[in-house]
C-alpha positions as CSV (number, residue, x, y, z in Angstrom):
1,M,0.0,0.0,0.0
2,K,1.0,3.6,-0.4
3,A,2.0,5.5,2.8
4,F,3.9,8.5,4.0
5,V,6.8,7.3,6.2
6,L,9.0,8.9,8.8
7,E,12.5,7.3,8.6
8,R,14.0,9.0,11.6
9,Y,13.2,11.8,14.0
10,G,14.0,15.3,12.9
11,K,12.5,18.8,13.2
12,Q,10.5,19.6,10.0
13,R,11.9,16.4,8.4
14,A,9.9,15.5,5.3
15,L,7.9,12.2,5.2
16,R,8.8,9.9,2.4
17,S,6.1,8.5,0.0
18,A,6.7,4.8,-0.1
19,D,5.1,1.4,-0.8
20,V,4.9,-0.5,2.5
21,P,3.3,-3.8,3.6
22,D,-0.4,-3.9,4.4
23,P,-1.1,-3.8,8.2
24,V,-1.2,-7.2,10.0
25,L,-4.7,-7.5,11.4
26,R,-5.0,-8.7,15.0
27,D,-8.0,-10.6,16.3
28,D,-9.7,-7.6,17.9
29,E,-9.0,-5.2,15.0
30,V,-10.8,-3.9,12.0
31,L,-9.0,-3.2,8.7
32,V,-10.1,0.2,7.4
33,Q,-9.6,1.6,3.9
34,V,-8.5,5.2,4.6
35,H,-10.5,7.8,2.8
36,A,-9.4,10.8,4.8
37,A,-6.8,11.4,7.6
38,G,-7.0,14.4,10.0
39,L,-3.7,16.0,10.9
40,N,-2.8,17.3,14.4
41,L,0.0,19.2,16.0
42,L,0.8,15.8,17.8
43,D,1.9,14.4,14.4
44,A,4.4,17.2,14.0
45,K,5.6,16.8,17.6
46,I,6.1,13.1,17.2
47,R,8.1,13.6,13.9
48,N,10.2,16.2,15.7
49,G,11.1,13.8,18.5
50,E,9.3,15.7,21.3
51,F,7.5,12.6,22.6
52,K,10.4,10.1,22.4
53,L,10.3,9.5,26.2
54,I,6.6,9.0,26.4
55,L,6.0,7.3,23.0
56,P,9.2,5.5,21.9
57,Y,8.2,4.6,18.4
58,R,10.3,2.3,16.2
59,M,11.3,3.6,12.8
60,P,10.3,3.7,10.0
61,L,6.9,5.0,11.2
62,V,3.7,5.9,9.4
63,L,2.3,9.0,11.1
64,G,-1.4,10.0,11.4
65,H,-3.9,9.6,14.3
66,D,-7.3,10.5,12.8
67,V,-9.1,8.3,10.2
68,A,-12.4,8.1,8.3
69,G,-12.9,5.3,5.9
70,V,-14.6,2.0,5.0
71,V,-14.2,-1.4,6.7
72,V,-12.7,-4.0,4.4
73,K,-12.0,-6.8,6.8
74,T,-12.5,-7.7,10.5
75,G,-10.6,-9.9,13.0
76,P,-12.3,-13.0,14.3
77,R,-13.2,-11.4,17.7
78,V,-14.8,-8.3,16.1
79,R,-18.6,-8.1,16.6
80,L,-19.7,-4.5,16.1
81,F,-18.5,-3.9,12.6
82,K,-18.6,-5.5,9.1
83,P,-17.1,-4.9,5.7
84,G,-18.7,-1.9,4.0
85,D,-19.3,0.1,7.2
86,E,-18.3,3.7,7.1
87,V,-16.3,4.4,10.3
88,Y,-14.0,6.9,12.0
89,A,-11.5,6.7,14.8
90,R,-8.5,8.0,16.6
91,A,-6.0,5.2,16.2
92,D,-4.3,3.9,19.4
93,D,-0.8,4.9,20.4
94,F,1.7,2.5,18.9
95,R,-0.9,1.5,16.2
96,I,-1.1,4.9,14.5
97,G,-0.6,5.3,10.7
98,T,-3.6,6.9,9.1
99,L,-1.4,8.6,6.4
100,A,-1.7,5.4,4.4
101,E,-4.2,3.5,2.2
102,L,-5.0,1.0,5.0
103,I,-4.9,1.0,8.8
104,A,-5.8,-1.6,11.4
105,V,-7.8,-0.1,14.2
106,K,-9.0,-1.7,17.5
107,E,-12.7,-2.4,17.5
108,A,-12.9,-0.7,20.9
109,S,-11.5,2.5,19.4
110,L,-13.8,2.6,16.4
111,A,-17.3,4.2,15.8
112,L,-19.6,4.4,12.9
113,K,-19.1,7.7,10.9
114,P,-21.7,10.3,11.8
115,E,-24.5,10.5,9.2
116,G,-24.4,13.7,7.1
117,L,-20.7,14.2,7.4
118,T,-18.3,13.8,4.5
119,M,-15.2,11.6,5.0
120,E,-13.1,14.7,5.3
121,Q,-15.3,16.2,8.0
122,A,-15.5,13.0,9.9
123,A,-11.7,12.6,9.8
124,S,-11.4,16.1,11.5
125,I,-13.2,15.0,14.6
126,P,-11.7,12.1,16.6
127,L,-8.6,13.4,18.3
128,V,-9.9,16.9,19.0
129,G,-13.4,15.6,19.9
130,L,-12.0,13.0,22.3
131,T,-9.6,15.5,23.8
132,A,-12.4,18.0,24.5
133,W,-14.6,15.2,25.9
134,Q,-12.0,13.8,28.2
135,A,-11.0,17.3,29.4
136,L,-14.5,18.7,29.9
137,V,-16.7,15.7,30.7
138,E,-14.5,12.9,32.0
139,R,-11.9,15.0,33.9
140,G,-13.4,18.4,34.3
141,R,-17.0,17.2,35.0
142,L,-18.2,20.6,33.6
143,Q,-21.7,21.4,34.8
144,K,-24.4,23.8,33.6
145,G,-23.8,27.3,34.9
146,Q,-20.1,26.9,35.4
147,K,-17.5,29.0,33.7
148,V,-14.8,27.5,31.5
149,F,-11.8,29.2,29.8
150,I,-10.8,27.4,26.6
151,Q,-7.6,28.7,25.1
152,A,-6.9,29.1,21.3
153,G,-10.6,29.0,20.4
154,S,-10.1,28.9,16.6
155,G,-7.8,25.9,16.7
156,G,-8.8,22.3,16.3
157,V,-9.4,21.5,19.9
158,G,-10.7,24.9,20.6
159,T,-13.4,24.9,17.9
160,F,-14.7,21.6,19.2
161,A,-14.4,22.3,23.0
162,I,-16.3,25.6,22.7
163,Q,-19.3,23.8,21.2
164,L,-19.2,20.9,23.7
165,A,-19.0,23.3,26.6
166,K,-21.9,25.3,25.4
167,H,-23.9,22.1,24.9
168,L,-23.1,21.3,28.6
169,G,-24.6,24.7,29.6
170,A,-21.3,26.4,30.6
171,T,-20.3,30.0,30.1
172,V,-17.4,29.9,27.7
173,A,-14.4,32.3,27.4
174,T,-11.7,31.9,24.8
175,T,-8.7,33.7,23.2
176,A,-8.6,34.5,19.5
177,S,-7.4,37.1,17.1
178,A,-9.8,39.9,16.0
179,A,-10.0,38.2,12.6
180,N,-11.3,35.0,14.3
181,T,-13.7,36.5,16.8
182,G,-16.7,35.9,14.5
183,L,-15.8,32.3,14.1
184,V,-15.5,31.5,17.8
185,K,-18.6,33.5,18.7
186,G,-20.5,31.6,16.1
187,L,-19.5,28.4,17.8
188,G,-20.8,29.7,21.1
189,A,-18.1,31.6,22.9
190,D,-19.6,34.2,25.3
191,V,-16.3,36.1,26.1
192,V,-13.6,36.5,23.5
193,V,-10.2,37.9,24.5
194,D,-8.1,39.3,21.7
195,Y,-4.7,37.8,22.6
196,K,-2.9,40.4,20.5
197,S,-4.3,43.4,22.4
198,Q,-5.6,42.1,25.7
199,D,-4.3,40.1,28.6
200,F,-6.8,37.4,29.5
201,E,-5.6,37.5,33.1
202,Q,-6.9,41.0,33.4
203,V,-10.3,40.1,31.9
204,L,-11.2,36.7,33.3
205,K,-11.9,36.0,37.0
206,N,-13.3,33.2,39.2
207,Y,-13.4,30.5,36.5
208,D,-14.2,26.9,37.4
209,L,-12.1,25.2,34.7
210,V,-9.3,26.1,32.3
211,L,-8.4,23.9,29.3
212,N,-4.7,24.9,28.7
213,S,-3.1,24.3,25.3
214,Q,-0.4,26.9,25.2
215,D,3.0,27.6,26.8
216,A,4.3,27.6,30.3
217,K,3.7,31.4,30.7
218,T,0.1,31.0,29.8
219,L,-0.2,28.0,32.1
220,D,1.0,30.1,35.0
221,K,-1.4,32.9,34.2
222,S,-4.2,30.5,33.9
223,L,-3.9,29.5,37.6
224,R,-4.8,33.1,38.5
225,V,-8.1,33.2,36.6
226,L,-9.4,30.1,38.5
227,K,-11.3,30.3,41.7
228,A,-10.3,28.1,44.7
229,G,-11.4,24.6,44.0
230,G,-11.1,25.0,40.3
231,K,-9.4,22.7,37.8
232,L,-6.6,23.3,35.4
233,I,-6.4,20.7,32.7
234,S,-3.4,21.0,30.4
235,I,-3.0,19.2,27.1
236,S,0.4,20.9,26.4
237,G,2.2,19.8,29.5
238,P,4.0,19.5,31.7
239,P,3.2,15.8,32.3
240,D,2.6,15.0,35.9
241,P,3.5,11.9,38.0
242,A,-0.1,10.6,37.7
243,F,0.3,10.4,33.9
244,G,3.6,8.6,34.3
245,K,2.0,6.0,36.5
246,E,-1.0,5.7,34.2
247,I,1.2,4.8,31.1
248,G,3.7,2.7,33.1
249,T,6.8,4.7,32.2
250,P,10.2,3.7,33.6
251,G,11.3,5.1,36.9
252,F,13.7,7.7,35.5
253,V,10.9,9.1,33.1
254,K,8.6,9.3,36.1
255,L,11.2,11.3,37.9
256,V,11.6,13.7,34.9
257,M,7.8,14.2,34.9
258,R,7.8,14.9,38.6
259,L,10.5,17.5,38.2
260,L,9.0,19.1,35.1
261,S,5.6,19.6,36.7
262,S,6.7,20.4,40.3
263,G,6.5,24.1,39.8
264,V,2.9,24.2,38.5
265,R,1.7,21.5,41.0
266,R,3.1,23.5,43.9
267,K,1.5,26.8,42.7
268,A,-1.8,25.0,42.1
269,A,-1.8,23.4,45.5
270,A,-1.2,26.8,47.1
271,R,-4.3,28.1,45.4
272,N,-6.4,25.0,46.1
273,I,-6.5,24.2,42.4
274,D,-6.5,20.7,40.9
275,Y,-3.8,20.5,38.1
276,Q,-4.0,17.6,35.7
277,F,-2.1,16.7,32.5
278,L,-4.2,15.1,29.8
279,F,-2.8,13.0,27.0
280,M,-6.0,11.8,25.3
281,K,-6.7,8.2,24.6
282,A,-8.6,6.4,21.8
283,H,-12.1,5.6,23.0
284,G,-14.8,4.2,20.7
285,E,-17.6,4.5,23.3
286,Q,-16.9,8.2,23.8
287,L,-16.7,8.7,20.1
288,R,-20.2,7.2,19.8
289,E,-21.4,9.8,22.3
290,I,-19.8,12.5,20.1
291,T,-21.5,11.1,17.1
292,R,-24.9,11.5,18.7
293,L,-24.1,15.2,19.4
294,I,-23.1,15.7,15.8
295,E,-26.1,14.0,14.4
296,A,-28.3,16.0,16.7
297,G,-26.8,19.3,15.4
298,A,-25.2,20.3,18.7
299,I,-21.7,20.2,17.2
300,R,-20.4,20.8,13.7
301,A,-17.1,19.9,12.1
302,V,-14.8,22.9,11.4
303,V,-12.4,22.1,8.6
304,D,-9.9,24.8,7.5
305,K,-8.3,23.1,4.5
306,V,-8.2,19.7,2.7
307,F,-4.9,18.6,1.1
308,P,-4.5,15.8,-1.5
309,F,-2.6,12.8,-0.3
310,E,0.5,13.6,-2.4
311,A,0.7,17.0,-0.5
312,T,0.9,15.4,2.9
313,N,4.2,17.2,3.8
314,E,2.7,20.6,2.9
315,A,-0.4,19.8,5.0
316,L,1.9,18.9,8.0
317,A,3.8,22.2,7.6
318,Y,0.5,24.1,7.5
319,V,-0.6,22.5,10.8
320,E,2.8,23.2,12.4
321,A,2.5,26.9,11.4
322,G,-0.4,27.2,13.8
323,R,-2.7,29.3,11.6
324,A,-5.4,26.8,10.8
325,K,-9.0,27.7,11.7
326,G,-10.2,24.3,12.8
327,K,-8.8,21.2,11.4
328,V,-6.5,20.2,8.5
329,V,-7.3,17.0,6.6
330,V,-5.6,14.9,4.0
331,K,-7.8,13.3,1.4
332,V,-6.3,9.9,0.9
333,R,-8.9,8.3,-1.4
């Protein structure tokens, strides 16, 4: 099959178009013919080697976490899917590889594609949708009437998380440029801080939850917009000891995580704030919940640009530039 392959880690290293063997299907997996693959900043960070300690992939590696496509074969233990089904998923860590014509996906990580969405729209959803769900619903337990600050509202996670938070009945604040204010307000943001001319710390007070996706300085300031008892959930780090324990990292990696997160954990404890690092996981059942919201019209896909398969490197560079409004998708088939 055709695929885009990373031969070794390297900042902005180009992926190589190559013919590679078809995936070996395990008993609990579904073989999916890839029609579209969503790209994420995570793909660029893995290529750059930023996750080597957490995700020690073996090279050569086919990148890509988001997929929408058609089932072509199922393993003997698969019960929920059959050939011909239109499906979507966030592939599991160490089984990624959606920038290819075929991918094997665990049955437990897969869901039927939402009706009414194109393959490209469906491929834009899984990673950002599950990130928002796990941050706001599973970890944050966001309730009606609470206030949540979602950073970078026009990005992939931001565009989804704003809509989910509004569906849950929260008051939503976000950051965006003046050019993107209309977009994020249209998705449901109540308060929009222009990050180019305003300091969100001076505007936002007594929030219940912050979804942090930016740098260490922003993380530090986010502590000060939360009220006592609030929650700070970060998807951009630093990873905490609880995460190290969860993924079973070696002792020295756990120590590194403890040291990297000690400052923010200490400051959070002093303000009676719960700090958590979130590295989202593939989850078919949660994806089915998201499907219901999409089909009910509560959430819509926000796709900035669709690239042809042969332009995968250009698509990844566009993602890494950080200017996308919503998601970037590669049309494979």
